[in-house]
C-alpha positions in Angstrom: 0.6 13.3 7.0 -1.8 10.6 7.7 -3.8 8.3 5.6 -6.8 10.7 5.1 -4.5 13.1 3.3 -3.7 10.6 0.6 -5.3 12.2 -2.5 -6.8 9.8 -4.8 -6.2 12.2 -7.8 -2.6 11.6 -7.3 -2.9 8.0 -7.8 -3.8 8.0 -11.3 -0.5 7.3 -13.1 3.3 7.7 -12.6 3.5 8.5 -16.4 4.7 12.0 -17.0 5.7 12.8 -13.4 8.7 14.2 -12.5 11.4 12.3 -10.3 10.3 14.7 -7.3 6.7 13.8 -7.9 7.3 10.0 -7.9 9.5 10.4 -4.8 6.9 12.3 -3.0 4.1 9.7 -3.8 6.5 6.8 -2.6 7.2 8.6 0.8 3.3 9.1 1.1 2.9 5.3 0.3 5.6 4.3 2.7 4.1 6.5 5.3 0.4 4.8 4.8 1.9 1.5 5.0 3.7 2.2 8.4 0.4 3.6 9.7 -1.4 0.7 8.4 1.3 -1.7 10.0 -0.3 -5.1 9.1 2.3 -6.9 11.1 2.2 -4.6 14.2 5.8 -3.8 14.2 5.7 0.0 14.4 4.9 -0.2 18.0 8.3 -1.4 18.8 10.7 1.7 18.6 13.5 -0.4 17.6 11.7 -1.8 14.5 13.2 -0.5 11.3 11.0 2.3 9.9 11.7 1.0 6.3 10.3 -2.3 7.0 7.6 -2.0 4.5 9.4 -0.1 1.9 9.9 -3.0 -0.3 6.3 -2.8 -1.0 6.1 0.5 -2.3 7.5 0.1 -5.9 5.2 -2.7 -6.6 2.2 -1.1 -5.5 3.0 2.2 -7.1 3.5 0.1 -10.3 0.2 -1.7 -9.7 -1.5 1.8 -9.0 -0.1 3.2 -12.4 -1.5 0.2 -14.2 -5.2 1.0 -12.9 -5.3 -2.1 -10.5 -8.6 -2.8 -8.5 -8.8 -2.7 -4.9 -9.0 -6.6 -4.9 -5.8 -6.8 -7.1 -4.0 -4.6 -4.7 -5.3 -6.6 -1.6 -4.2 -9.9 -3.3 -0.9 -8.4 -4.0 -0.4 -7.5 -0.3 -1.7 -10.7 1.0 0.8 -12.6 -1.0 3.9 -10.5 0.0 2.9 -10.5 3.5 2.5 -14.2 3.4 5.4 -15.1 1.2 8.0 -12.3 1.9 7.3 -11.6 5.5 6.1 -15.0 6.5 3.0 -13.9 8.2 0.0 -16.0 7.2 -3.3 -14.3 6.7 -6.8 -15.9 6.9 -8.9 -14.8 3.9 -11.7 -13.9 6.6 -9.5 -11.3 8.2 -10.0 -7.8 7.3 -8.4 -7.1 4.0 -7.5 -3.9 2.1 -11.1 -3.7 0.7 -12.5 -3.1 4.1 -9.8 -0.9 4.9 -10.3 1.6 2.1 -14.2 1.0 2.3 -14.2 0.0 -1.5 -15.8 -2.7 -3.6 -13.1 -5.2 -4.4 -13.7 -4.5 -8.1 -13.2 -0.8 -7.9 -10.3 0.5 -9.9 -8.0 2.5 -7.9 -7.1 5.4 -10.2 
């Protein structure tokens, strides 16, 4: 699976989903994060493949709460700076540019 197969219709809500469906969404989001690889870790074959998995649950919760693209980008910037200790300039490409969306667009 690559990022082009991430179905926006599946991002609407975790409410009413089975454990299996939630697990599938978690795996898909984990794969997307590894593909995006904001810290350029995945090129190293010894890098842990679950390095970004701590981001999955909070992102799924935000998606369930209909967060905007700007909200998701702010959360990712915060986590990458605080949790991973990797400073990012606000002038660098952000999630908004990565998904080609208006920052105030709701991700549903």
